[in-house]
N, C-alpha and C positions, 0 to 999 in steps of 0.2 A: 072214892078212896078205897084202897085195899085195906082190910082190917088188920091183918098181921102178915109180915114177911120180913126177910132179911135182905139187905143190900150191901154191896161192897164198894168202897171208895178207894181206888188205887192210889199208889204213891205218885205224887205230882198232880193229883186231881183235887178239886174242891167241889162241894155240893151244898145245896140248901135244902133243909127238911122243913116242910110246911105242914102244920096240923090242921084239923078241921075248923079251928077258930081263926085261921089266917096268920097265926104266929109262925115265926120261922127261926131256924138256927143254922149256923155255918158249921160244916163238917170238912175237915182237911184229911186227906189220905196219907198213909194207908189206914183204913178203918173198916170194921164190919159193924153195921148198925142194924138195930131191930126197929121196925116200923109198926106202929099200932095206930090205926086210923090217921096215918100220916103219908105224905107224898114226898119223894126225893127227886130233886132237880139238879142235874149236873150243870156246873157253870162252864161257860165258854171261855177259853183261854186266849187272850189277845197278846201277841208277841211282836215287838218292834226291834229291827236290826239297828246297827250304828247309824244308818242314814234315814231313820224314821223316828217318830215320836207318837205317844199315846195321849189322846184327849179323853179325860175322864170328867164326866158331868155328874155331880152328886145330885141327890134328890132335893136338896135345899137350893139348887141353882149354882153352886160353886163349881167352877171349872178349873181343872188342873192339867198342865202339860208335863208329861214325863218323857224326857229324851231317851232314846235307845242307846245301848241294848237293854231292854227290860220287858216285863210281862205283867199283865193285870187280868184277874178273873172278873168277869162281868157279874158282880153280885147284885141281884135285883133288890136286896134289902138295903144296899147302900147307894148304888149308882143308878142313874136314869139311863145313861148310855156310855159305852166305851168304844172309841174309834181309833184306828191306826192310820196315821197320815204320813206322807213323805216330807222329809226335811227339804229345805230350799238349798240346792247346791249352787254356789256362786263362784264362777271362775275369775281369773285376774282381770278380765276386760269388762266386767259387769259390776253393777251395784244394785241394791234395793233400798227403797225408802220405807221405813218402819214407823208406825204410829203407836203410841202407848197411852192408854187412858189413865189419868192420875186422879187424885181425889178432887172433889168439888168440880167435876166435869171438865177439868183441864186435860189437854192432849199435848203430848210431847212428840216431836218428830226427830228422827235421827236417820243417818245414812250409814248403811253397812256395805263396806267395800270388800270385794273378793280378793283372793280366794278364801272361801270359808264354807262351812255347812251351817246354815242358820236354822235354829229351832226357836220359834216365837214363844213368848210367855203367854199366859192366859189372857192378859190385858192388852196384848199387842196384835196388830194386824199389818199386813203388807199392802202398800199402795199399789193399785192397779192402774196402769196407764192405758188410755184409750185415745189413739192418735189416728190421723189419716194413714192409710196403708195402700200399697200397690194393688191395683185390680188384678186378680189372677188371670183374667182373660186378656189384659192389655197392660203391659208394664209401664207405659207412659201416662197412665190415668190413675189418680189417687182418689180413694173412696173414704169418706168420713167414717171413723170408727172401725175401720178394717183391721188395724193393728192393735191388738189387746195383749198386754204382757205385763209382767211384774219385774223382770230383770232388765235394767237399763244399761245399754252398751255405752262405754266411755272411750271407745276407739273411733278413729275416723270412719265415716260411712258416706254413702251417696245414694241418690235416687234419680230416676229419669222423670222428666216432666215435659209435656207439650203445652205451650201457651197458645191456646186457640183464640180465634176471632180477633187477631191483631190487625188493626187497620192502619195503613200507611197514609202519608199526606195526600196522595192522589186516590184515596178510597179503594185501595187494593186490599182484599181480605186474605191474610196468610196465617199459617200456623208455624210457630217457632219452636224448634226442638232443642231442649237443653238437658244438661246433666250437671247436678249440683253435688259438690263435695263439701261436707261439713264435719265439725267435731265439737263435742260437748266440752265446755271449759269450766262452767260454774253450775253445779247441780242446784244449789240453794237459790240462785237467781232464777233459774229455769222454773223451779217449783213455785216461786213467789210471783212470777210475771206471766205465766202462760199455762194452759192446760193441753195445748196441742201445738208444739213448736213447728211441726211439719206444715201445718196449715198456715202458720204465720210466715214461714219462709216461702211457701207457694204464693201467698197473696203479695208479698213484697217483690218477688221476682216477676210476677205478672205486671205489677205496677211499673217496674223498671223497663220491661220489654215494651209495654204499651207507650210509655213516655219516649223511648228511643225511636220506635217506628213511627210515631205520630209527627215527628219533625222532619222526616225524610220521605222522598218518593220511593216507589218500588225499585226503580233503577238504582237510586242512591243506596237503598237498603242492600241490594245485591253487591254493590261495590264496597260496602262497609261491614259486611258480615263478620270479618275478622275481629271487629271491635267487641262483638258479643262473647268472645272468649277472654276478654279483659275484665278483671274483677272491678276495675274502676267504673265500668259501665253500669254497675248495679249498686248505687249508693243506698237506696232504700233497703235492699236486701242485707247489706253489711251492717247498717245501723240497727235494723230490727233484730238480726241475729245477735249482735252484741248486747242488746237490751234483754234478751231472753237467755243469756248465758252460753251462746254458741258462737263459733267463728266459722266463716265461710272461707275455705281454703282456695277453691277455684270454681269457675263456672265454664263448662265446655259447650260450645255451640255445635250441635249435631246436624244442622241443616234446617230446612224449612219446607213447607208444603203449601201450595196455593190451590185455588179452585181447579177443577179438571180442565176447563177451557183455557184458563190462564196458564196452567201448567203445560198444556199441549202447545200453546204459543211459545212459551218459554223454552220448551224442549226443542221446537222447530228452530227457534233463534239460536239456541245453543248448538244444534246440529249444523246450522248454516255457518256460524262463527267457527265451529270446529273444522268444517270442511275448508273454509277460507284459510284458516290457520295452517291446516295440513298442506294445502296447495302452496301457501307462502313458504312453509318450511321445506317443501319439495324443491321449489325454485331456488330457495336459498342454498339448499344442499347441492343442487346442480351448479350454481354459481361458485360455491365453495370448491366443488370438485374440479371445475374448469380452472379456477385460480390455483388449486393445488397442482393440477397437471402442468399448467404453465410454469409455476414456480419450480416444479421438479425438472422440467425441460431446461429452464434457465440454470438450475443447479447442475444438471448433467453437462450442459454446454460449458459452464464455468469450470466444472471438474475436468472435462477433456482439455480445455485450454490450459488449465493449471498443470495437468499431467504433461502436455506437450512442452510447456515452458520449463517444467521441472526436468524433462528429458534433455532439452536443449542446454539448460544450465548445467546439467550433469555432464553432457558431452564437452561443453566448453571448459568446464572445470577440470575434466579428465585430460583434455588437450593441454591446458595450462600446466597441470601437474606433470604430464609427460615431458613437456618442454623444459619445465623447471628441473625435472629429474635428469634429463639429458645434459643440461647446463651444469648441474651439480656434479654429474659423473665426469664430464669433461674437465671441470675445475679440479676434481679429485685426481684424475689421470695426469693432468698437467702438473699439479702440485707433487704427485708421486714421482713423475718424471724428473722434475727439478731436484727433488730430494735425492733420487737415485743418482742423477748425474753429479750432483754435489758430492755424494758419498764416494762415487767412483773417482772423481777428480781428487778428492781428499786422500783416498786410498792410494792413488797413483803417486801423488805428491809425497805421501809418507813413505811409499815404497822406494821412490827415487831418492828421497833423502836418506833412507836407510842404506840403499846401495852406495850412495856417495860416501856416507859415513863409514861404511864397511871398507870401501876402496881406500879412503883416506887412512883408515886405521891399518889396512894391509900395507899400504905404501910406507907408512910410518915405521911399521915393523921391519919392512925390507931395508929401509934407510938405516934403521938401528943395526941391521945386520951388514951394513956397508955394501949394500947392493947398489949399483949404478941404476938409478931410477930411469934415466933417459934411455939407456940401452934396453932396459926391461920394457919400457913402454913401446919403444920402436919394435922390439921383437914381438911383443904381444899384439900390436896393432898392424904389423906388416909394413912393407915399403910404402912410402907416401907418394901419391900421384898428384902431380901439380898440373894445373890447367891454366893456360895463359890465353887470354883473350886480348887480341890487339885490334884496334879500330883505325882504319885509314879512311880519310875523307877525301872524296874526289868531287869533281864538278857535276858528275852525272848520277852517281848512286853511292849506296853504302856497301862496304865489303867487310865481311866477317871472316876472320881466319883464326884457326886454332893450332 
């Protein structure tokens, strides 16, 4: 210890002064202190932002959690330790399970649903889940204890899994590739019935696949692979998922894998079938092309025939229309001629009647004027020539004399 000296504690700082007897006192700045056979120790300031909290452990073992924003000076006279920790940020699609120690060694469990920022109390701790997780090197392989987390997803999720060593009825060993889609429905049921729901679903789906493959031969398995995408093919999986608070939305069959030799044989058979199918399709296409060409020729012939028939019908109809037009024109000309003749005849008759009426009126006027009509008519018409025809009959001929 330095026997005598002065020390300054700035504003916003705190310090502890310890004497030679081990006694101490707290000093808060701003201050100027005189030390005699004493030692000054500045205190470390721990600050928490709004997304952090401070864990303060007293010397008597009491622990306190102070949510931010706040600060605490690590006073060795009072505290054993002061630590700043991050709060748990929970989004809307996740939740956490919190346990709290009560009196008489009782423990209370509760579920905290997001979105929220969770700061635990001193008597609380968050449940840590340890489940099967995907192998980083192979996505279709699940490793026990690989997935360790505290925030549990409550949205639909999925994982890939290959069911290996599946034996068919004819002792063919295959690997069935699946993809499972699932969703958490009841958190309480899940916590009460299982510690690893992924392991339970894997075991159940393996049992269903083995039961399905054990009843059919390899050839039948190939012909019925579409059934493995039907949820009804997995009764044990759906029952187990329901018991642990999950629902299986669908299972997708992604294919299979057999041994190398069997796979080679299968590939050769597939190639052979594919070749035969292609040849059959080629022949079928050729036959369809020939049928198509023949049908088009027939359609073309029928079209030409229909065009010729249409042309002949048009000519015949045109001739009929021309003949009908000629007849109609003749009828119109005849009707016009009759009408014209009738008009001329009527006009002549009217003109003659008018002349006669005028002559009669003229003669009547002359008569009224005491004119001798006989002399007038003789004078007007000129001397009358009379012609006499006398016929004499003889025994030999006829004689005409005038």
